[in-house]
C-alpha positions in Angstrom: 100.1 88.8 92.1 101.8 89.1 95.5 103.3 92.4 96.7 105.6 92.1 99.7 105.0 95.7 100.9 101.2 95.4 100.6 101.2 92.0 102.4 103.3 93.6 105.2 100.8 96.4 105.5 97.8 94.0 105.6 99.3 91.6 108.1 100.6 94.1 110.7 98.7 94.1 114.0 99.2 95.7 117.3 101.1 93.6 119.8 100.3 94.0 123.5 102.3 91.1 125.0 106.0 90.8 124.7 108.8 88.3 125.5 111.9 89.6 127.3 114.0 89.3 124.2 115.5 92.7 123.3 115.3 94.2 119.8 118.9 93.8 118.4 120.8 97.1 117.8 121.0 96.5 114.0 117.3 96.0 113.7 116.5 99.0 115.9 118.8 101.1 113.7 116.9 100.0 110.6 113.6 100.8 112.2 114.8 104.3 113.2 116.2 104.9 109.7 112.8 104.0 108.3 111.2 106.5 110.7 113.5 109.2 109.4 112.6 108.4 105.8 108.9 109.2 106.4 107.4 112.3 104.7 107.5 115.5 106.7 106.0 118.9 106.0 108.2 121.0 103.7 110.8 118.2 104.3 111.8 120.1 107.5 112.3 116.9 109.5 111.9 118.7 112.8 111.1 115.5 114.6 113.2 113.6 117.1 113.3 109.9 117.8 114.3 108.7 121.3 114.8 104.9 121.6 114.9 103.5 125.2 116.0 99.9 125.8 117.1 100.3 129.5 114.4 98.6 131.6 115.1 100.8 134.6 114.5 104.0 132.5 111.3 102.5 131.0 110.0 101.6 134.5 110.8 105.2 135.8 109.1 106.7 132.7 106.0 104.6 133.4 106.0 105.8 137.0 106.2 109.4 135.9 103.2 108.8 133.5 101.3 107.1 136.3 102.0 110.1 138.6 100.6 112.5 136.0 97.5 110.2 135.6 97.0 110.2 139.4 96.6 114.0 139.2 94.0 113.9 136.5 90.3 114.8 136.9 89.4 111.7 134.8 88.5 108.8 137.1 89.8 106.2 134.5 93.2 107.9 134.3 93.3 108.2 138.1 92.7 104.5 138.4 95.6 103.8 136.0 97.7 106.3 138.0 97.1 104.4 141.2 97.4 100.9 139.8 100.3 98.7 140.9 100.3 96.7 137.6 99.6 99.4 135.0 102.3 99.6 132.3 101.5 102.0 129.4 104.1 100.3 127.1 102.9 96.7 127.9 106.4 95.8 129.2 107.9 95.9 125.7 111.7 95.8 125.9 112.1 98.9 123.6 110.1 102.1 123.4 110.6 104.7 120.7 109.4 108.2 121.6 108.5 110.4 118.6 108.4 114.2 119.3 108.3 117.3 117.3 108.2 121.1 117.4 104.5 122.0 118.1 104.9 125.3 116.3 104.2 123.7 112.9 100.5 122.7 112.4 101.7 119.5 110.6 103.9 118.3 113.4 101.4 115.6 114.6 101.0 114.3 111.0 104.8 114.1 110.5 105.0 112.0 113.6 102.1 109.8 112.6 103.9 109.1 109.3 107.1 108.3 111.1 105.3 106.0 113.5 103.6 104.1 110.7 107.1 103.6 109.1 108.3 102.3 112.4 105.4 99.8 112.7 105.9 98.6 109.1 109.6 98.3 109.4 109.3 96.4 112.6 106.8 94.0 111.1 109.1 93.4 108.1 111.8 92.3 110.6 109.6 90.0 112.6 109.2 92.5 115.5 105.9 93.3 117.1 104.8 96.9 117.8 102.0 98.9 119.3 101.2 102.7 119.2 101.4 104.1 122.7 99.5 107.4 123.3 99.9 108.0 127.1 103.1 110.1 126.9 101.4 112.4 124.4 98.7 113.0 127.1 101.2 113.6 129.9 104.3 115.2 128.3 103.3 118.6 129.6 103.2 117.4 133.3 106.2 119.1 135.0 107.6 115.8 136.4 107.2 114.0 133.1 108.6 117.0 131.1 111.7 117.1 133.4 112.3 113.4 132.9 111.9 113.7 129.1 114.4 116.6 129.1 116.9 114.4 131.0 116.4 111.7 128.3 117.5 114.2 125.6 114.1 115.1 124.1 114.3 118.7 123.0 112.6 121.0 125.5 110.6 122.7 122.7 109.1 119.4 121.6 106.0 117.7 122.6 105.4 114.0 122.3 103.0 112.9 119.6 103.2 109.2 120.0 105.5 106.2 120.9 106.1 102.8 119.5 106.4 99.8 121.8 108.7 97.3 120.1 109.5 93.6 120.9 108.8 90.0 120.1 105.3 88.6 120.6 105.1 85.2 122.4 104.6 82.3 120.0 101.1 81.7 121.4 100.0 85.3 121.3 96.6 85.6 119.7 96.4 87.5 116.4 93.2 89.5 115.8 91.6 89.2 112.5 91.3 92.6 110.8 87.7 93.4 109.7 87.5 96.4 107.4 84.6 98.7 108.1 82.3 99.0 105.1 81.7 102.4 103.6 85.1 103.9 104.5 86.3 104.3 100.9 84.8 106.5 98.2 86.3 106.5 94.7 85.3 109.3 92.3 86.2 108.8 88.7 
C-alpha cells in the first residue's frame, strides 16, 4: 500500500546545488504555512519565519556570517570566514530563517519541527531544500545581530536554523539513504 506522505518523507534529501530559478511566491507561501502548522510547546507559536528571496540581501547576510567566522578561534571557521567562495546557503535563491524566543526551553525543538515541515512541504512541491546551521552559530555576533534586526527578526529571538530552498539541477546526484541499524527499539 502506497502512502503519499510516507513516500515524501522517505524520498526527501538535502540539496546543496541549486539552479537560479526562484521559488514562486505561491509555493513559498504554502511552505511557510506548513511551517506555521508545526507543533509548538503549549501551542505558544513564539517562532518567527523570515523568508529572503533578494539575492543582494542573501549575499550581504553571507558576508556578515563570514565576518563572524573570521573572528572565531576555530581554524575551520576562520578558513570559511576568509574564503572568497564560501556560501553558507549554497547559493539557493530562497532562504527561510527560523527564530524563536530563547526563554522557553523548547524553543529549539519548536523550530526543528517547523523546519521539518518546511523540508517536507518543499519536497512535495518539487522544491529542493537543505538545513543551514551557520546563522544559529553566528546570530549573537554584533554585526550579524544588527543585520538580522534590520531584516525584521525580533531582537529577543535567536536563530535555531534556516532552510535553503530552490530547484536542484536535473543532473544533481541523489544520495541513497542508508538507515543505521540498531536505532529503533520497540517495547511491547
